[in-house]
N, C-alpha and C positions, 0 to 999 in steps of 0.2 A: 440409164437407157443407152447412152452413147457408148459406154464401155462394153455393154452386152452386144451391141451391133458390131463394134470393132472386134470383139472376141470371136464372133461368128463370121468374120471377114466380109461383112456386108458394106462396111465403110473403112476408110483409112484416114487418119489425121495427118495432114501434110502441112509444112510451114512455108515453103517457098514456091514460087511460080515454076522453077525448074523441077522441083520434086513433083508438083502436080502434073506437069507435062510428061514426065517419065512414067508416072503412074497411069495416066490416061492411055499411053502407048502400050504398056505392059500388063495392065490389070485384066484378068479374065472376068467376064460377067458373072454375077452371082448365080448359083445353081438354082434349079427349080425348087429343090427341097428347101433351100434357105429362104427363098421368096415365099414359099407356102407357109413355113414356120413364122415368118414375119407377119403375113396376113392373118394367120390364126391368132397370134398374140395381139394383133390390133383389134380383131373382132371379139376377143374374149370379154372385155368389159361390157360391150353392148349385149352380148348373148346372156351374160349374168343379169343385166338390168332387165331385159325382156323376160327372162325366166322368173324374176321376182314380181314383175308387174302383171303378167298374164293372169295369174290366179285372182287378182284384184278386179279384173274386168267383170261387169255384171253379165249374167246369162242373157242371150238375146230374148227380147220380149219382156224382161222383168221390169223395165222402166216405162212400159207403156200403160 
């Protein structure tokens, strides 16, 4: 997961405080596209779970 985020330039692995300081000053914020892709990937497991569970719910009124 971390390698994927690094490949998409959403994160950077830095080892020293100096490197972190330089990165904070020079790093551009992630693009809206990159953030949307990240959100979509995060929601995918939940969407699949819901899609599998919804057909198992009883019809309204069946349990009365």
